[in-house]
C-alpha positions as CSV (number, residue, x, y, z in Angstrom):
1,M,108.9,-27.5,-12.6
2,L,112.1,-25.5,-13.7
3,L,111.9,-23.3,-17.0
4,N,114.4,-24.2,-19.4
5,P,116.6,-21.4,-19.9
6,R,116.7,-21.5,-23.9
7,Y,112.7,-20.7,-23.7
8,I,113.1,-18.1,-21.7
9,H,115.9,-16.6,-23.5
10,R,113.4,-16.8,-26.7
11,S,110.1,-15.9,-25.1
12,L,112.2,-12.8,-23.9
13,A,113.1,-11.9,-27.4
14,A,109.9,-12.0,-28.7
15,I,108.3,-10.3,-26.1
16,C,110.8,-7.5,-27.4
17,A,109.9,-7.8,-30.8
18,V,106.4,-7.4,-30.2
19,L,107.2,-3.8,-27.9
20,I,109.5,-2.7,-30.5
21,V,107.3,-3.0,-33.2
22,C,104.3,-1.6,-31.2
23,I,106.5,1.4,-30.3
24,Q,107.6,2.3,-33.9
25,S,103.9,1.7,-35.0
26,C,102.6,4.1,-32.0
27,E,105.3,6.9,-33.4
28,K,104.2,9.9,-35.4
29,K,106.0,10.1,-38.6
30,K,108.1,13.7,-38.7
31,P,105.5,15.4,-41.2
32,K,107.1,17.0,-44.3
33,D,107.8,20.6,-44.5
34,P,104.6,22.4,-46.4
35,V,104.7,23.4,-49.9
36,T,103.1,25.9,-51.8
37,I,103.0,25.5,-56.2
38,I,101.8,28.0,-58.0
39,Y,101.3,28.1,-61.7
40,K,100.4,30.8,-64.0
41,L,98.5,30.2,-67.5
42,G,101.4,32.5,-69.1
43,E,101.3,32.3,-73.0
44,V,98.2,30.6,-72.9
45,K,96.1,33.8,-72.6
46,D,98.1,35.2,-75.2
47,Y,96.7,32.6,-77.9
48,M,93.5,31.5,-76.2
49,Y,91.8,34.0,-73.7
50,F,89.6,36.6,-74.6
51,K,87.2,39.1,-73.3
52,K,83.3,39.2,-73.7
53,G,82.7,41.6,-76.8
54,T,85.4,39.8,-79.3
55,W,84.2,38.2,-82.3
56,W,85.7,36.4,-85.4
57,V,84.1,36.2,-88.6
58,Y,85.4,33.0,-90.6
59,E,84.4,32.0,-94.3
60,H,84.6,28.1,-95.6
61,D,86.8,28.0,-98.6
62,K,84.2,25.4,-100.4
63,T,81.1,26.7,-99.5
64,H,81.7,30.4,-99.3
65,E,79.5,30.7,-95.9
66,L,80.0,32.9,-93.1
67,D,80.1,32.1,-89.5
68,S,80.2,35.0,-86.9
69,Q,81.6,33.8,-83.7
70,Y,81.6,36.0,-80.8
71,V,82.8,35.8,-76.8
72,T,79.4,35.5,-74.5
73,S,81.5,35.2,-71.2
74,A,84.9,34.7,-69.9
75,Y,86.3,33.8,-66.7
76,I,90.1,33.7,-65.1
77,G,90.4,32.4,-61.5
78,T,92.4,30.5,-59.2
79,S,91.8,26.9,-58.5
80,I,93.1,25.9,-55.0
81,T,93.8,21.9,-54.6
82,Q,95.5,20.1,-51.7
83,G,97.3,16.4,-52.1
84,R,95.6,13.6,-51.1
85,E,98.3,10.7,-50.9
86,E,101.3,10.1,-48.9
87,W,104.1,12.0,-52.0
88,S,101.4,15.1,-51.9
89,S,99.7,15.4,-48.9
90,H,102.2,18.5,-47.4
91,I,101.5,20.1,-51.3
92,T,98.8,23.1,-51.8
93,L,98.8,23.6,-55.6
94,Q,97.4,27.1,-56.6
95,Q,96.4,26.9,-60.6
96,E,95.5,29.9,-63.0
97,V,92.8,28.4,-64.6
98,M,89.8,30.0,-67.3
99,S,86.9,28.9,-69.3
100,M,85.6,31.1,-71.8
101,R,82.0,30.3,-74.1
102,I,81.8,31.0,-77.7
103,R,78.4,31.3,-79.3
104,S,77.3,31.5,-83.1
105,N,74.2,32.3,-84.9
106,F,75.4,29.4,-87.6
107,V,73.2,26.5,-88.1
108,D,75.6,24.0,-89.9
109,G,75.0,21.1,-92.2
110,W,73.4,19.2,-89.6
111,G,71.0,21.8,-88.9
112,S,72.7,22.6,-85.7
113,N,73.1,26.0,-83.8
114,N,76.4,25.0,-81.9
115,Y,78.1,26.8,-79.0
116,F,81.4,26.4,-77.8
117,D,83.1,26.2,-74.3
118,I,86.7,26.4,-74.2
119,Y,88.8,26.1,-70.6
120,T,91.4,24.1,-68.6
121,T,91.8,23.1,-65.1
122,G,95.1,22.3,-64.6
123,I,97.3,19.3,-63.6
124,Q,96.4,17.2,-60.7
125,V,98.2,18.2,-57.3
126,D,98.0,14.4,-56.7
127,A,100.7,13.8,-59.9
128,Y,103.6,12.0,-58.8
129,P,106.3,12.3,-58.3
130,Y,105.7,15.9,-58.6
131,P,102.9,18.0,-59.9
132,N,104.0,19.8,-63.2
133,S,103.2,22.7,-64.6
134,V,100.8,21.9,-68.0
135,Y,97.8,23.2,-69.2
136,S,95.9,21.2,-71.6
137,I,92.8,24.0,-73.4
138,K,89.9,21.6,-74.2
139,R,86.8,22.9,-76.4
140,T,83.8,21.3,-76.3
141,K,81.5,21.8,-78.8
142,F,77.3,21.5,-77.9
143,P,74.8,20.8,-80.6
144,N,71.0,21.9,-80.1
145,I,70.0,19.4,-81.6
146,L,69.8,15.5,-80.5
147,M,73.5,15.3,-81.6
148,S,76.1,14.5,-79.0
149,S,78.4,16.9,-77.6
150,V,82.2,16.1,-78.7
151,T,84.5,17.2,-76.5
152,G,88.7,17.2,-77.3
153,I,92.4,18.7,-76.5
154,V,93.1,21.3,-78.8
155,Y,95.8,22.8,-77.3
156,R,99.0,22.5,-74.7
157,W,101.3,24.3,-72.9
158,P,104.4,23.9,-72.4
159,Y,104.8,22.9,-76.0
160,T,105.4,19.7,-77.1
161,A,105.9,18.3,-80.7
162,D,105.1,14.6,-79.5
163,K,103.0,13.1,-81.7
164,R,101.4,10.4,-78.6
165,F,99.5,13.4,-77.6
166,S,96.1,14.3,-78.6
167,A,97.3,18.0,-79.6
168,Y,101.0,18.8,-80.5
169,Q,102.6,21.9,-82.0
170,D,103.4,20.9,-85.5
171,S,104.9,24.0,-86.2
172,V,105.4,27.6,-85.7
173,L,105.2,30.3,-88.6
174,I,106.5,33.6,-88.4
175,N,104.9,36.4,-90.1
176,Y,102.0,34.2,-91.6
177,S,100.0,35.8,-94.1
178,L,96.1,35.1,-94.2
179,N,93.3,37.2,-96.1
180,G,95.5,40.5,-96.4
181,S,96.7,40.0,-92.7
182,T,100.1,39.4,-91.2
183,Y,100.1,37.8,-88.1
184,D,103.5,37.6,-86.1
185,T,103.7,34.6,-84.5
186,V,101.2,31.7,-85.3
187,R,101.3,28.2,-83.6
188,V,99.9,25.2,-85.7
189,F,98.6,22.2,-83.7
190,D,97.5,18.9,-85.0
191,V,94.2,18.0,-82.6
192,T,93.2,14.6,-83.0
193,A,89.2,15.7,-82.3
194,G,88.7,18.1,-85.5
195,E,85.4,18.0,-84.7
196,C,85.0,19.6,-81.8
197,V,86.7,22.9,-82.8
198,M,84.7,24.4,-85.7
199,Q,81.6,23.8,-87.7
200,E,80.3,21.6,-90.4
201,P,79.6,23.7,-93.9
202,S,76.4,22.9,-95.5
203,L,78.1,19.9,-97.4
204,R,78.2,17.8,-94.5
205,T,81.3,16.3,-93.3
206,Y,82.5,13.3,-90.9
207,E,84.9,13.2,-88.4
208,G,88.6,13.8,-89.1
209,S,91.6,15.4,-87.3
210,A,92.5,18.5,-87.5
211,K,95.4,21.6,-87.9
212,C,94.5,24.9,-86.1
213,Y,95.9,27.6,-86.6
214,Y,96.7,30.2,-83.7
215,A,97.9,34.0,-83.6
216,K,99.0,35.6,-81.2
217,N,96.6,38.1,-79.3
218,V,94.4,37.2,-82.2
219,G,93.6,33.2,-81.3
220,L,92.0,30.7,-84.1
221,I,92.5,31.9,-87.6
222,R,92.2,28.9,-89.4
223,V,91.5,25.5,-89.2
224,Y,92.5,22.8,-92.0
225,Q,91.0,19.2,-91.9
226,K,91.0,16.3,-94.0
227,T,87.4,14.7,-93.7
228,T,85.2,12.5,-95.7
229,T,81.9,13.4,-97.6
230,A,78.3,11.5,-96.9
231,N,79.6,9.7,-100.3
232,N,83.1,8.8,-98.8
233,L,84.9,10.8,-100.6
234,P,87.3,12.5,-99.5
235,L,87.5,16.1,-98.7
236,I,90.2,18.6,-97.6
237,H,89.0,22.1,-96.2
238,N,89.3,25.1,-94.2
239,W,87.7,27.7,-92.3
240,N,89.7,30.8,-92.9
241,L,90.0,34.2,-90.5
242,V,88.4,37.2,-92.6
243,R,87.3,39.7,-90.2
244,K,88.1,40.3,-85.9
245,H,87.0,42.3,-82.9
246,I,90.0,41.0,-80.2
247,I,89.6,42.4,-76.8
248,Q,92.1,40.7,-74.5
C-alpha cells in the first residue's frame, strides 16, 4: 500500500518540530555574569548606632520623670546572601547590618521594665528587578510583664518624605536647641508605631504615632507624641534629652 505523500510530508514536519523542541530544551542557558553588590550603612551609623557604654537621660515634660537608657550590646557585621530567583541568581549581596540593645531601670505606667532592640537586616537580594540600597531601622520594645512586644520602623535611609511609608522624614532642623544644648543637624521622622519608641510615663497613655528627633552623632533626643489618656482625653507629651554620654 502506497502512503499519501502529503501524509508523509506532514509526519516528517511534525517529527522535525518535536526534535527542534527537544534540542532547544536540552540546550543550557548561558549563565549571567556574576555580580557582587556591596552596601554600607553610611549615614545610618551617625544617627542610629552607638557602642556599649553610651547612655542617655530623658525627662518627661508632664510628669518630670527621668528615664536613663544605656547601651548594653552593639554589633555591626556583614550579611551575605545569594539570589534565588531567575533574575537574581547571579547576584551576591553583601550588606553591612547593625543591632543594638538598650536597657533601662525605669518602670513605666503599666508596671513594666522595658528594654529595646534596634536593628536592620537591609533589603532582600531577590528584590525585582534589582536590590536597591535601602535600610529600614526597626525598634522593638520588650516588656517584662504579660504584655506583647511592639515593633515598628523608626528610621529609613536613603531618606524619603513619602507619607505612604510607616516611617518617613518629616523635616530637617539645623542648629536645633534643646535643654541648653545645640545640635547641628536633626532629622525628624514621623513614626506610625509610636508606642515602640519610648517608655509610657506614670500618666498612662494609649497608642498614637510619634515624631522622633534624631541628632547626628547623638541619636534620639526628643520624642513628641499625640496620644490619649485612660479617660480617652487627648494628650500631647514629650520625652526630652537632658544628659548624655556618647561612644561611637
